[in-house]
N, C-alpha and C positions, 0 to 999 in steps of 0.2 A: 400670362408670363410665368416662366419657370424660374425657381430660385435654387440656389445651392444650399444644401443642408449640411451643416457641420457634421463630420463623421461620428463624433461622440453621441449625436442625436439621431443617427440614421436608423437605429433600432426602433425608434418611435414611429417610423413610417409603416412598419409591419407588425409591431407588437402592441396591438390594442385589443387583444383578447381579454378574457376576464381576469381580474386581479384574483389572487388566491391568498389565503392565510395559511402558511405552512406551520403546523403545530408538531412539536416533538417532545420526547421525554426520555430520561434515563436516570437511574439511580435516585429517584425521588425529585429530580429537577424537571421542570417543564418550561417550555418557551413557545412563543408564537411570533411569526414575522410575516410581513407582507411581501409577496413576490408576484411579479407580473410575467416572469419567464417560465411558464409551465405550459405543457401541451400534451395531448394524447399521442401515443405511438402505435398502438396495436389494439385489435378487438378481442382476440381469443388466444391466450388469456389477455385481458386488458392491461396495457402498460402506459406509463406516463414518463415524461422527462421534466426535470425542473433544474434550474440553475440556482445554486446556493453558494455565495461567496465564501472563500476559505476563512475569512475573518469573522463570519457570523457565528454567534453562539448556537443557533439552531443547527448549524453544520456539525459542531462538536457532538451534539446530542444525537443527531442522525447517524454519524459515523460510529458511535459507540452502541447505539440501539439497533441499527439496521432497519429502522422504520420511521414513517412520518405520515401525517394526514394532510391532504389538500382540502381546505375548507373554502367554499365558494360564497363570498359575502355579497350582500345586496345593498341597494341605496340606503336602506334604513340604518345601516351601521357604517356608513362611509366615514364619518368622523372618527370612529373607533379604529377603522382600518388605517387611516392616515397616522393616528397616534402609534399604532403598532409598528408602522414602518418608519417611525421617526426616533426610535430609541433602541438601545441595546439591552438584550436580556442578560448580558454579563453584569450590568449595573443595577438592575431592578427587576421586579416581577412584572413582565410585560402584560400579562393578562389583567392584573389589577391596574397598571398604568393606563392601559388602553380602554378600560371599562368593559373587557370581554369576559364572558363566563365559559369556563371549560366544562365539558361533560364527557363521561367515559365512552370510548369507542367500543365497537362490538368485537373486534378481532385483535387489534394492536394495542400497545400500551400507551401510545401518545393520545392526548385528549383531543376531542373535537370541540368546535367553537359554536356556542349558542348564537342564534340570530342569523346564521348563514342559511343559504337555500339548498346547498348540496355539500356532501362530504365524501371524500375518497380516502379509504384507509390503504396505505401502501407499504410494501416491503421492498427494500433496496435490492436491486440486482447488482451485485458487486462488479464494478468496472473501474478498478483503481486508476487506470490511465486516464479515462474520461474525467473522473472526479478530480484528480490532481492537476491535470493539464488544462481542463476546460471548466471546472466547477460544475460539471454536468452529472446529475444523478438520474439513473434509470431505475424504475421501480414497477413492480407488478401490483395492480389494484386487487386487494384481497377482500374488500367489502365496499359497498357504496350505498348511500342513502340520499334522499332528496325530500324537501318540503313539498307536499302535494299541492300546495297553493301556487307553486312556481314551476313544478315539473311533474307531468303526469302522462302516462301512456307513451313513454319514451320521447316526449317533446317538452321543450320549454314553453311556458305560458307567460305572456307579457301583459296580463290584464292589470295587475297592481303595480303601479310605478315604484313603490317602495320595495318590491320584491324583485326588481330587475337587477341583473348582475352588473357589477361595476367594471369600468375600463379606465385605466389610469394613464394619463398623458404627461405626468411629471409636474413638479412645482405646485402640487396640491390640486391639480385640475383633473376632474373625473368626468365621465359620461356614463350613461346607463344604456343597456341594450335598447335599441329603437323599436319601431313598429315592425310587426311581422307581416310578411306577404308570401304568397306562393306563386310559382311559375309553372305553367304546363310544360312538360318536357317535350312536347311536339314542336319542332322547329318550323312548322309551316306558317 
């Protein structure tokens, strides 16, 4: 049986890619926020897109610094991710509030987040119309790292349940990346 999905929840039908923690910094201030609306855009140079609401404190820091990091959390820190997504950095230190530990990035000024399994350091590609009208930020990835227990030889490893990437469905409901399988490209 097919059901009707309320339009405000329609995005949940296609947006169950990995949750990210977007970290930012400017003028001595830092912040971290949870964001599910992030995606790759290009390979060379690598680019990403992320949606960041106009009212988010992270947005202020990104607009003034021109950079941010996409941190890819795993099951082991799911509770911390939920806390980071449930408060505003305007009101408190979200790293401390969520029990997350920042560490220095290699190229950008925004911190990275300990406990994640991958990190993308990004510089904003200014597109004021997209940013203002759609809250959409495009960025070039200028450095990338991964935990070799979770990603090696260009592939994700799903051996350790606690290192699997998180996927958020709303209302505190998460899933982790499932079992991996391969398909032979031969259609016979």
